[in-house]
N, C-alpha and C positions, 0 to 999 in steps of 0.2 A: 742928671738925671738917667742916663744909658749905663754909667758906673755903677749905679743901684741896680739896675733891671737886671746886668750881668750878675751880680752880686748875688741878688736873690733866687737866680737860676742857678746859680752855681750849689748854694745853699741848698734847692729844693733837690738838684741832682746826688744831692751827696745825703739826703735823707730817705733810710731805706721805707719806710713808710709812703711817700708817695705822695702822700695826701693831697686835694685840690685845694683846702682851706692855706697852704702853706704860699701857695704861690698867688693868692689874689691881691696883695699888695701890691705885686708889679702893673697890674693894669693899668692905673691912671697915669703910670708913670711912660710907659709905652707908650701909653695916648698922647703923652705930652709931646716925646718926642717924635712919633709920627705927625703929629700936629705941626710941629716944628719942621720936620724933612720937609710935609709936603706943602707947607709954604713957601719954604725953599725956592724948591723944585720947579714949582708952578707959577714964579714970578721969571723963571728964567726966558722964558718964550710963550705970547697966547696961545700955541699949536701943541705946544708941552702941557701948558695947562689943558688945553682939552682931553688930552688923550690920559692925562692922571684924573682927569674926575670921571671919565670911562671907567677906566680901571679899578675907582674909589665905586661908582654905584656895582658894577658887577663884582667888586671883591662883597658889597655890603647885602646884595643880594643873593649870593650865593652861602655868604653868613647865613642870613636868615631862613632860608632853607634847608639847610643841615641842621640847622637848632629846632625848626619846625618839625624835622624829621625823626628828630632825635627826644622828642618829650615823652614821647609814650615809652621811651627806652629808663629815661630816667626819674619817672614819676611810677613808682607800683602800682600795679592794675587794681587793689584793694580799696585805694584814694580814691579812685570815684566813684564806687560804691559806699567808701565811708560818705562821702558828702553826699549823694542821694540820702543815705539815712539821713544824717545829719537836717538837710532841709524836712523831708517828710517828717520829722518830728517838730521841727519848728512851727508847720503848718497846722498841726493838730493840736488839741488840746494839751493844756499842759501839766503833767504829772512826771513822777520820778522816773530818769532813764537809768537800767543795767545792762551792764556787757557781762557776758558769760564768757570766762575765757579767751577776752583778747584785750592786749593789754596797750594798744597803739590807740590813742582816744582823741589826737588834736585833731585832726579834720571833722571827726562827728562832734566835738566838742564847741569849734568854731561855726559849721552851720548851722549846730543846732541851736546855738548861741545858750549851751546848757553844759554842766558838770555831771559827768556818766559817774556813775557808782558799779566798780568792777567786782565781781562776785568768781571767787576761784571754785572750779570745779570741786577738788578737794576738801572744801572745807565749806561750801555752798549748799550741799546734800541739804536736806531738809527744811533749807532757811524758806520762810514764807515774805512772801512780794506780797505786801497791801495793795489793794486797788483801789483807785486805776493806776498803771506802769506800763513802759513799754521797754523789752527786752531786747537788747542786741544779739545776734549768735549766728555762729558763722554755720552755715548752711548742714554739714553732720552735725552739730549740737543741735539743729532745728526739730531731729526725728525726734528726740525725749518729750517734745513738745503737741508734733503733729503726725498723724498715720499718712496722712494726705493732706497738699498744699488745703483742700476746704476741709479737712475732718480733723480738730483738733481732735489732742488724749486729753486733753483736760477744757472745764467746761469756762466758757467766757472770753477765750483765745480767739484771735484772727491775725494774719498775719498784713500788716500793712505796706510792707515793700519785701521784694526778695529777688535777689540777683544771683550769680555765681556763685560767691562765697559769702554772702552776709544775707541774713531775713531782720527786718527789726517785727517782732510779736506784740500786739496790744493787748491786754487783760484788762477785763472791765470786773472780775472776780479776784478774791485772795487765790494766789496762788502758792502750795508749797512745793518746793523744788523736788527733783525727783533723786533716787542717789543714783549719782553718775559712773557707770562701767567704771571709768578710771580711777574712782577714788577706791575702789575695792580693792587693791591691788596689794 
């Protein structure tokens, strides 16, 4: 097992990409090696066993602290807003959910228990959304639909969720999408 672990580490270091997924197969092998070594060393004496347990508990707590500290580094900030939008959608009346110019939908689909229909602004200008509907947009795209947070540019629109990155708009009247500036190039 130890030789297998060393072999995987050598292969990992030889790869140019160094993707973390390449080293995942090593974890069970190293865990078994550590457990065997721990069992062998703890059987030497009772004092040595207590020292090993103390080191193990300290290492475990330290690893948990480092992992929790890096949680926000590894999870993109927009994921939390996507989760909130998915939950908001799920808690309201069922209607189609559209996404304007945002192609990452897994989090919203999961928490909203839905499947988003994506609208590309380059081809979506003039498209008619039949009421009722929900529209998931980025904050810059929100300005096409609202002059101010409480002042819709089109009748029948209201904001159900607004974050720093995204907004969720509900429409109870049919809406013809405007011509987006990006599309006139």
